[in-house]
Structure formats: C-alpha cells, structure tokens
C-alpha positions in Angstrom: -30.3 -66.4 31.4 -30.6 -63.2 30.2 -27.9 -60.5 31.2 -29.8 -58.0 32.9 -26.6 -56.1 33.9 -27.4 -52.0 31.2 -24.3 -51.6 29.2 -21.6 -48.9 30.2 -23.2 -45.1 29.0 -20.5 -42.7 27.6 -19.6 -41.2 30.8 -18.7 -44.8 32.1 -15.5 -46.3 31.4 -15.4 -49.9 30.1 -12.2 -51.3 31.1 -12.4 -53.9 28.8 -13.6 -51.2 25.3 -9.9 -50.4 23.4 -12.4 -47.5 22.1 -13.1 -46.2 25.0 -9.3 -46.6 27.0 -7.3 -44.9 24.3 -10.0 -42.0 23.8 -8.0 -39.1 24.0 -9.8 -36.0 25.7 -8.8 -32.2 24.5 -8.9 -29.7 27.2 -8.1 -33.3 30.1 -4.4 -33.5 27.7 -4.6 -30.3 26.9 -3.0 -29.7 31.0 -1.1 -32.7 31.1 1.0 -31.2 28.0 1.0 -28.0 29.6 2.4 -30.2 32.8 4.6 -32.1 30.7 6.2 -28.5 28.9 6.7 -27.2 32.7 8.8 -29.9 33.7 10.5 -29.6 30.1 11.2 -26.1 30.5 12.1 -26.8 34.7 15.5 -29.3 33.3 16.7 -26.7 30.5 16.7 -23.7 33.0 18.9 -26.1 35.5 21.5 -27.1 32.7 21.3 -23.7 31.9 22.4 -22.9 35.0 24.9 -25.5 36.0 26.8 -24.2 32.5 26.2 -20.5 33.5 27.3 -21.6 37.3 30.1 -23.8 35.8 31.6 -20.6 34.1 32.4 -18.6 37.5 35.5 -17.9 38.4 34.7 -18.2 42.2 34.6 -22.3 43.1 31.9 -22.9 45.7 29.9 -19.5 45.1 26.3 -19.5 43.1 26.3 -16.3 40.1 22.9 -14.4 40.8 22.5 -15.3 37.0 22.7 -18.8 37.8 20.3 -18.8 40.7 17.5 -16.8 38.7 17.5 -20.0 36.2 17.1 -22.1 39.4 14.7 -20.1 40.8 12.4 -20.0 36.8 12.7 -24.0 37.3 11.1 -23.6 40.3 8.4 -22.1 39.2 8.4 -24.2 35.7 7.5 -26.8 38.4 4.8 -25.2 40.5 2.8 -24.3 37.2 3.3 -28.2 36.1 1.7 -28.8 39.8 -1.0 -27.0 38.5 -1.5 -28.2 35.4 -1.3 -31.7 37.2 -4.1 -30.6 39.2 -6.0 -29.5 36.5 -6.3 -31.9 34.7 -7.8 -34.8 36.4 -10.2 -32.3 38.2 -11.6 -31.2 34.4 -11.5 -34.9 33.3 -13.6 -35.7 36.5 -16.2 -32.8 35.9 -16.8 -33.5 32.6 -16.5 -37.7 33.1 -14.1 -37.7 30.7 -11.4 -40.1 32.6 -9.5 -43.1 30.3 -6.2 -45.4 30.5 -4.9 -43.1 28.0 -5.4 -40.5 29.8 -4.6 -41.7 33.3 -0.6 -43.1 30.9 0.0 -39.4 29.9 -0.2 -38.1 33.2 1.7 -40.5 34.9 4.8 -39.8 32.2 4.4 -36.1 32.0 4.6 -36.3 36.0 7.7 -38.5 35.8 9.5 -35.4 33.6 8.0 -33.2 35.5 8.6 -34.1 39.2 11.0 -37.0 38.6 13.7 -35.8 36.6 13.1 -31.7 37.2 13.6 -31.7 41.0 16.7 -34.5 40.3 18.5 -32.6 37.9 18.2 -29.3 40.3 19.6 -30.4 43.6 21.8 -32.7 41.6 23.2 -29.7 40.1 23.6 -27.5 43.3 25.7 -30.6 45.5 28.4 -30.7 43.3 28.6 -27.0 42.3 29.9 -26.0 45.8 32.8 -28.2 45.7 33.2 -27.4 42.0 32.8 -30.6 40.3 34.7 -32.8 42.9 34.2 -36.2 41.4 32.9 -38.2 44.3 30.2 -35.7 45.4 29.4 -35.9 41.4 29.3 -39.3 42.3 26.8 -39.6 45.3 25.0 -37.0 43.6 23.9 -38.6 40.8 23.0 -41.8 42.7 21.2 -40.0 45.2 18.7 -38.1 42.0 18.5 -41.2 40.7 17.0 -42.8 43.6 14.3 -40.3 43.9 13.7 -40.5 40.2 13.4 -44.2 41.0 11.1 -43.6 43.6 8.9 -41.4 41.7 8.4 -43.4 38.4 8.3 -47.1 41.2 5.2 -44.4 42.7 3.4 -43.3 40.1 3.7 -47.5 38.5 1.5 -48.6 41.7 -0.8 -46.2 41.9 -1.6 -47.1 38.2 -1.8 -50.4 39.3 -4.3 -50.0 42.1 -6.6 -47.9 40.7 -6.6 -49.8 37.1 -10.4 -50.9 36.2 -9.8 -54.6 35.7 -8.8 -54.7 39.9 -12.4 -52.9 40.9 -14.8 -55.3 41.5 -18.0 -54.3 39.0 -20.2 -51.4 40.8 -17.9 -50.9 43.9 -15.9 -47.9 44.6 -13.2 -47.3 46.8 -14.5 -46.1 50.1 -10.4 -44.5 51.4 -10.0 -41.6 49.2 -6.6 -41.2 50.2 -3.4 -41.6 48.6 -1.0 -44.7 49.5 2.3 -42.9 49.6 3.4 -39.5 49.1 2.0 -38.6 46.1 4.6 -37.2 43.6 3.8 -34.0 43.1 3.6 -32.8 46.4 7.3 -34.6 47.0 8.2 -32.5 44.1 6.2 -29.1 45.1 8.2 -30.0 48.7 11.8 -30.1 47.3 10.9 -26.8 44.8 9.4 -24.9 48.3 12.9 -25.7 49.6 15.1 -24.8 47.2 13.7 -22.0 46.6 13.8 -20.7 50.4 17.5 -21.8 50.1 18.3 -19.2 47.0 16.6 -16.7 48.5 18.9 -17.1 51.2 21.5 -17.7 49.1 20.8 -14.1 47.3 21.1 -12.4 50.1 24.0 -14.2 51.8 26.8 -16.2 50.1 28.3 -17.7 53.0 25.5 -20.3 53.6 26.3 -22.2 50.5 27.0 -25.0 52.8 23.2 -24.8 53.5 22.8 -27.2 50.2 24.5 -29.9 52.0 21.4 -30.5 53.8 19.1 -31.8 50.7 21.0 -35.1 49.9 19.4 -36.2 52.9 15.4 -34.3 52.3 15.3 -35.6 48.8 16.1 -39.4 50.4 13.2 -39.2 52.8 11.2 -37.6 50.3 12.0 -40.3 48.1 11.4 -43.1 50.5 7.9 -41.4 51.6 6.7 -41.6 48.3 6.8 -45.8 47.7 6.0 -45.8 51.7 2.6 -47.1 52.8 1.6 -43.5 54.6 -1.5 -42.4 53.3 -2.0 -38.7 52.4 -5.4 -37.0 52.1 -6.2 -36.7 48.0 -8.7 -33.6 48.2 -10.0 -35.5 45.3 -14.0 -35.7 46.8 -13.9 -31.8 46.5 -16.1 -30.2 43.8 -18.6 -27.6 42.9 -21.0 -29.4 44.9 -19.0 -29.7 48.6 -19.9 -28.3 51.2 -18.1 -26.9 54.6 -18.1 -24.6 57.9 -17.2 -21.1 57.4 -14.4 -21.6 59.9 -13.2 -24.0 57.5 -13.4 -22.0 54.4 -11.6 -19.0 56.4 -9.0 -20.6 57.8 -8.6 -22.8 53.8 -8.7 -18.1 52.6 -6.4 -17.4 55.0 -3.7 -19.9 54.3 -3.9 -19.3 50.5 -3.3 -15.5 51.1 -0.2 -15.8 53.3 1.0 -18.7 50.8 0.4 -15.9 47.7 1.7 -12.9 50.1 5.1 -14.3 51.9 5.9 -17.3 48.8 8.5 -19.1 50.1 7.9 -19.1 53.8 4.5 -19.8 53.1 5.5 -22.5 50.6 7.5 -24.7 52.3 5.3 -24.5 55.6 2.1 -26.2 54.0 4.4 -28.6 52.6 6.1 -29.5 55.0 2.9 -29.1 57.4 1.2 -31.6 54.4 4.2 -34.2 55.1 4.3 -34.3 58.4 0.0 -34.3 59.1 0.2 -37.4 56.8 3.0 -38.8 59.4 1.7 -38.2 62.3 -1.6 -39.6 61.2 0.1 -42.4 60.5 1.9 -43.0 63.6 -1.3 -42.4 65.6 -3.4 -45.2 63.5 -0.4 -48.0 63.4 2.4 -46.7 65.2 5.9 -46.6 63.5 5.7 -47.0 59.9 6.7 -50.5 59.2 6.1 -52.3 55.9 2.1 -53.0 55.0 -0.3 -54.3 52.3 -0.7 -51.7 49.7 -4.4 -52.1 50.1 
C-alpha cells in the first residue's frame, strides 16, 4: 500500500532529517550570537566590578565605579533578552526553525540568564561582609542552585518541545510555558538589582538591603523548575488582532517602563511572576508536583 503522506516542504521541519535538524539559518542564529555576546559581557562586567569593590578602602561599601559596572551588566542582560526574543520570532516568521537553532539558543541562555545573574548576586552577597568565608560559601551555593535550575529548565523545555515527541500533524493547544521562563527569571533579578543599585547610589547606608537577594534568587530558581504555567506570547505576530483598549494598555505600560526604567521594569517582572502564581492557585490550589504536560 502506497504512502499518501506528502513529503515535508522546506518550511516543515522533518525530525528524522539530519540535514534539516542541523541547518544554520543566518538571521535567527545571528540574534542568538548577540544574546551570547551580551551574556559574556555581563559576566565580565560583574567580575570587573568585584575587583573594583575589592580594592575599595571602606569594607562593606560598594564604590560608585563598581555600581556603574554592575549597571552595565544589568543592561547587557536586558540586551540579551531582546536578542533572545528576536531570534525565535525571526525563525517562526520565516519558517526557519531547526533543532540546531533551539540547542544553540539554550546554550546561550545558560550564560546570559543563568551564569550572569548568579555571578551578579554572588558578588553583591560576599562584598558587604568583606569576603567572609561563610558568606562566600553560602553565596556560591545559592548561585549554583540558581544556575542548576536554569539549566534544568532549559533542558526540560528542549525535551518537551522536541519534534520526535510530538504526534505527527498535531499542534499543542496550550501555548504556555511550563515553569518560569529563564529570560523572565533573569529579567526579574536584573530589574531588582537595578532598583537596589539606584538606592545604593543615593544612600550607602542601605547596603543591608542586598541581604534580601538570596531568598529572591531561590524563589525564582524554584519557579523555573515548577509546573506553574506562564503565558508565552509566541502566538502573537503581525496578524494578531486585539481590542483598542488592550493596545492602549500595552502602549501605556511600555511608555511607563521607558519613562521610569527601574521602577517600571521591576513592576512588570514581578507582575508577570505573581500573575502566573495567582492563575495557578486559582486553577489548581497550592503549588504541588504535577505532570509536565
């Protein structure tokens, strides 16, 4: 009996084709390379800030030069988020998705949204105590837990969305992310850091506030590997229709973020996190273990 199934077109990814899976499309992967560049730059800025702070005369005070380097690292993380949003969008719009692109994207995300935020919080935890060995060990452990959860979140996402695990001709009706997306987690940490650094620039006596970063980092890490669903926005494209009031609301939020920067960013990031938690609680009750799909 003949097989009536038509062969996949160039725009349809054949999971059994090594040639299709390993294709490198220029524009999407160029954006991913930009993501990786921003991630490395953020890590280097954090290390430079740490050396500057270590040479400061007053132990427990972050000098203005170090704060400026940390702010640069934060903006590099936000830049990585922009590149990360563009690479997937360009790939879907042009029908140029490949398994190579997905794996490359995840490797870049580990650096930009896993290692960079972990380094930033790690250095800010140990600096106020002048490099105390106990806090050094605790800070390193917390940073590792965050990085571990980010890597697990990305690996789980790649497994769930792998073409070999999808039924032929079927598309998932649920467009939500399972667990807090890694870019959103890094954006939340970066937004809070920007807010705190602006406070420290104006009042050095508020240094103790940085001690609240470890619990936040652990909460964000746990949400990444949880089964709380978060909206992805992947279904939004140039053909998506919306109401006028919704459009005005999004424009107003975007304008507020641009105008108020650190305040607007932290409100948007925390709002996204608690929106997912509130929706999960309303649907399922307290957060607990649940099937991945």
